[in-house]
N, C-alpha and C positions, 0 to 999 in steps of 0.2 A: 381370291379364287375358291377357298374353301366355303365361304358365304354362298357364293353362286352355286356350287355343286350341291350343297345341303338343300338350299332353296329348290333348286331343279328337281332333286330327288323327292322331296316333299310335294311340291306341286305336281310333279308327275304321277306320284301315287294318287293324288287327289284327282287328277284328270282320269286315270284308268278306273279308279273306284266309281267315279261319277258316270263314265261311259258304261260300265257294267250295270250300274243300278238304274240309269235313266237313258237307255239307248234311243227312245223314242221322243225325248224332250229336245227343247231348243238348245243351241250352243252357248247362249248366254246363262240358262239355268244350269247346265253342266259346268260352266265356268265358276258360277257363284259356289256351287257345291264343292268344287275342286279347291277353291280358296278356303272355304270352311273347313275342309278335311285337312289341307296342308296346314293351316294355323292350329287347328285342334290336335294335329299329330305332333307339332312341336311342343305343345303343353303336355300331351301324354307321354312323350319320350322323356321329358325332365321328370315327371312324377314317377315313371317307371325306373329310371336310373337312380333316383332317390332312395328307393327301397333297398338298393344294394350299396348305397354310398359311393356310387360311381358317376356322380354328375361331373362332366368334363368333355372336352372336345372329343377324345376317341369314342366314348359312349354315345354322344350325339350323332357322329358319323356313322357309327355301327347301326344305330337305330334307323338312320334315314336309308342306309344302304339295304338293310333287312326288309323294310317297308316296301321299297321300290321293286325289289326282287320278287317278294311275295306277291305284289300287285300285278306284275307281269305274268307270273305263273297262274294266278287265280283268275284274273280278268279274261284271258284267252285272246284269240285272234280277232274276234268280232269287235271286242272292245278297243283293240289297237287299231282297227279300221276307223272306228268312231272318233278315237283321239286325233288321228291323222286328219280326218275331215274337219274336225273342230279347229285344229290348229291352222288348216288352211283357211277357214272362215274368218277366224280371229285375225289372221294375217291380212285377208282382203279387207276387213273392217279397218284395221290399222292403215291400209293403203289408201283408204278414202280421206284420210286426214288432209291431205294436200288438195283434194278435189271438192271437198265440201267446205264452204265458207264458215258456217257455224260451227262445224266440228273442228276445224282447223283453229279458229279463234278460241273456242272453249279449251282445246288442248293446250294452246299457247298459255292461256290464263293459269290452267292447272300446273303447267310446268314452272312458270314463274313462282307460283304459290310454293311448291315443293322444293324449288331451288332456294327459295328465302329460307324455308324451314331447314333444309340440310345444311346451308351455310351457317345458320345460327347454331344449329346442333354441333358443327365443327369448331366454330370459333368461340362460343360462349360457354361458361361453366353452367352445370344444371342450376335451374332457378326455381322450378315448381315446388312449392311447399310440400305437397302430399308425395312427390317423388322422392325428395330428400328424407322425408319423415319415415316413410314405410315401404315404398316400392323398391328403391335402391337398397336400402338396408337388408331386406329379405333376400334379394338377389345377390347382394354382396357376400352375405353369410353362406348361401348355397354354394356359390363359387369357391369359398374357402374351405368349407367343410365336407363339400361333395354331396350333400343331402339337405333337404328341405327340413327346417326345424323352427321352433319359436325362437325369435331374435331377442337376445338380452338388452332391452332398452326400456327407458321410462315412458316411451310414447305407446300407449296403450292400443292404438290402432294397428300397429305393427303385427299384433298377435290376434287382435279382435276383428279385424276386416278380412274378407275373402281376398285371396292373393294370386289368383291365376293369372292376373296382369304381371305380377312379379315372376311368376313361373315362365310365362312367355318371354319376358325380358332376359331371363337367365339363358334361354335357348338362343335368343337372338344375339346376345353378347358372346356367347361361345362360338356361334357360326362366324361372326364378325372377327373374333380374334383380338379385338382391342375396343376401347371405350370411346374413341373419338366420335363415332356416330350412334352411340348406344341409344340417345335421345330420339332417333328417327324409328324407333320401335314400332310406332303405330302406322307406319306407312302401309305395311301389308293389309292392315284392317281398313284403311281409307280406300284402298283398291277394292276390298271386299264391299264396303258401303256403296261405292260407285257403281259396282255391277248389280247390287241389290236394288238400287234406285232404278238403273236402266231397264232391268228385267221387269219391274212393276209396271213401268210405262210401256214397254214393248208388248206385254200381255194384252194391253188395251188398245193395240193397233198402232202405235207410234212407231215409226221406222226406226231401225236398229241405230242408224247414225245419229238421228236427232234425240233419241232416248239417251245414247251414250253421251252426246254433247252437252245436254242439259245436266245429266248426272254428273259430269265432271267438274261442275261448277261447286259441288259440295265442298271440294278442298279449298275453295276460295272464301268460304265463310271464315271470317277473322278468328273465331274461337278454334276452328279446325286447323287453320294454318298455323296458329301460334301453338296448339298442342302437338302438332307434328314435330316439334323441337323439344319435346319433353316426355317423361317417362310417365305421364298421367295414363288414365285408362278410359277417358270418356269417348274418344274416337271408337275405341275398341268395343266398348259397351253399346254404343249406337249401332255400329256396324253388326254386331251379333243379334241384337233385338231385331233390327230391320231384316236381317237374313231369316230369322226365325219366322216372322210374320209373313214375309214374301213367300217362303216356302209353304207355310200352312195355308196361304191363300190361293195357291194354284191347284193343279190336279193333285188329289190327295190320295196316296197309296201308302203302304206300310214303310217304305224307305223315306218317303217324303215326311211322314210324321216323325220318324226316328231322327232324321237329320234336323228337322225343325226344333225338336226337343234337345238335341245335342247342342245347337246354337243357343238356346234358351239357357241351358244349364251352365254353358261357358259364360254367358252374360251374368247369370246369378252369381257365379263364383268370382266374377270380377269386380263388382261394384255394388255395394248395398244401399246406395243412396236414392234409389227410385224403385221402391218395392211395388208400388202402384202399376208402373210400367210393365214390370215382370208379370204381374197378375193379369193385367189386360192382355199382354201378348200371349200368356198361357190359356187365357179364356177363349182367345181366337181359335188357337189350336184345338182345345177341347170341343169347342161348339161345332167346329167344321167337322172334326172327327166322329162326334156322336151323331150328327146329322147324316154322315155318310155311312153309318151302321159299323163303325169301327171302334167299338167300345174297348175291345181287347187291346188294340194298338194305342188307344188313348191312356189306358192303365199303364202299359209299358212306357209310354211317353212320360208320364208321371215319375216313374222310377228313374228314367234316364235323367230328367231335369234334377231330381233330388240327389242322385249318385254322383252326378259331374259337378254340381254347383253347391250342394247343401252342406259340406261337411263343416265349414267354419261356423255356420249358423247352429249346427247340432252341437259342436264343442261349446259355443257360447251359451246354448241353453242348458247343457249339463253343468257347466261351471258357475254360471251367473244366473240362470233362470230366466235368461232373456236373449233370444236368437239374434237380435240386433244390437247387443251390447258393443259399445258403452252408451248407446243412444237410449233415452227413457222413452217407452212406448205406451200410448194409450189406445185401447181398442175396446169398443162397446162398453165403455165404462170402467173397464179394468185397466189399471195403470201398472205397467212392469217397470221395476226401478232400473235407473241407469245414472251415469254421470252427467249427462247433458241431453238436450233435446234437439230436434231437427231445426226448431225456430232458432234456438241459440246458435246452432252452427252456422245457420243462414245469416246471422247478424255479425258474425266475427269478421273484423277487418273493415267493417262499415263505419262511416262517420254520419254525424247529424247534418242535415235532417233526414238523410236516407235511412239511417238506423231505426228511426221511429216510424217510418212510412208504412203503409199497409202493404199486403202482398200485391194488390192491384196497382198501387202507385209505383212500387218498386219495379214491377213488370212493364208498365208504361213507360217509365223513364229508361229502363235498360233497353227497350225496344226503339225508342225514338231519340235518344241522346247519342251523339258521337263517341267514339271510343274515349273513355275516361283517361284524363292526363295522370291520375293517381292510381296505384293498384288497389283493388278490393279483394282482399285475400290474395289468390294467385291468378284471378283472371278479372280483367276489367268489365264494367258495364258497357253495353253497347256491342257485345261480342258477336251478334248475329249479323251486324253490318248492314250496308245500304241494299245488298242483294235481297235480303230478307225483308227489311222495313219498307223499301221502296219498290221492290218487284215482287216477291213471293206472297207477302201479306195482302197487298191490294188484288192480285190475281186471284187469291183464294177467296176473298169477299165477292170479287166480280163472278166467280165460277158458282158460288153459293147462290147468289141472285139469279143467275141464268138458269141453274138447276131448279129454283123455286117457281119460275114462270115459263119454263119450256121443257116439255116432256122428252124431246129428243136429247137435249142436254142433260137432263136428269138420267136418262137411260145411260148415256155415255159415261157420266161421272159416278154412278152409283157403285159399281163393282170396286173400283180403286178407293173410293171414298169410304165404303163399308170395311175394306180390308185394312186401310192405313190410318184413317183419321183417329179412331179410338186410341191407337197407340200414341200418335202425335199429341192429342189432347191430354192423354194421361201425364205427359211429362210436366204439364202446367200445375198439376196438383201438389207438386213438391213446393215447399217454402223456400227452396233454393232456386226456383224457376227463373228468377231474375239473373242468376248466372248462366251466361249462354252455354257454358259447357255441359250443364245438366239438360239442356233442351235441344241438343243438336239433332235429334230425331225430327224435330219441327222442320228444320231446314231440308232433311232428306225427303219427308212427306211432302213438303211444299214443292220441291223440284219435280217430283213424280207426278203430282196432281197438275201442276202447271203445264207439263208436257202433254198430258192427255186433254186438259181443258182448252188448250189453244190449238190442237192439232187439226181441227176442222175448220179453222179460220182460212180465208183466202190465202194463197201462198205469199203474196206481197205483204199482208199484214203479219202473216206467221213469222216471216224472215225479219220484219221490222222489230217485232217482239223479241225474238231470239237475239237480235243485235243489242237490244236494250238491256237484256238480262246478261249478256256477256260483258257489256260495258260496266253495269252495276257490279258484276263479279270483279272485275279489274279494279274498280274503286274499292271494293272489300279488301282486296289483297293489299292495296295501298293503305287502307284503313288499318290493317292488321300490322304492317311493316313497322310502325312506330313502337310496337311492343318488343320488337327484337333488340333489346339493349342488355347491358350487363346486369341491370336490376330486374330483367324480365318484364312481362306485361303486368 
């Protein structure tokens, strides 16, 4: 019950704030902002409570109550009217589930995937290496000492890696009141990713129900389904980066720039493994802001990103002379010392001949092979599943070919391609790109582009294609189910 009350208070705060900031935007956009603010508020509450050594259930409940009361008082009656209308529209969209075959089928697939993850989280012990190594220890220590602090452990990543994922996990566990479902911590971010994908497609003219139907298939990607039963942070990272880019690619005003920067700052403070993705996403925000004559807001956005997500990097720079410590970094011929390299990290847990394969060979095998019977680190190869390999990837090539030869198709795909493709392709620049959990953004980008690229097809062909994607998504869930064992994926 407390979990429901805290969640309602935080999401209600987000709804009221989004209504006050964006009264003229779409319901989907306000829903995305509400989810971002709710998730961010949970992190902010724990960070605030930590300053007073007060991390605990009473403190979290107090923060949630104060936030929702302040939101009601500040937002005013006009925002309340917008929220009521948004809730009515969201309810109407949910009511279409039984009347739209595609939305009904995709919802069913998503429910199956989530049910599998929740059941696994309930029945199985935590299995993810990184969760056990530093996400859970940081959260455990905070719950015991009532403050966030450096954890006394021989595992260097516990203090050297950004830890906002563990901060959110702490809030999630406090709200739950038990640890039986603590591994479902990324579910709110899966919802945020789904709404971001749907919004990206909706802006390009795709109907709300079809945009949402295809976006829901994101949770059926095997790497996503499996991670929804762990305390990892890759779904969280993907959702935050996707949100930042989607907000930066829409109508750009000061609130949109600030919220895009907030989302990117949270992503930066969650996972250091994809710095190129962060840079590309930030470049999108900066480029659009400067083109719109908003240099001041862009400068403010830089401060938001750095202040929200940059603290651990600053500490590493001051302590070790390397913001990405313990990873050795080479930039423009200058090498910054560390204990390991990204390439070495990418090869851990792999066996021959895969360990000696090139980046391209690893990526090709990961995309084309079935889910590997043996773990590679804590995520098997083949984690993007049939939905990506047999559905989204061929559609992406077909859309590119169509855009190259047809001006109308090019005009249709250009906006979403310019907005999302750089971010998606940037995930491939990581030496760890063959691990699907580092390229979840590719699946999100693929779903949004697939929705737009196929929306002008004749109705019969469009429905056939949607059915095929849903079937592949169901196959992807089955693909993932073998990973829910006592040994983990």
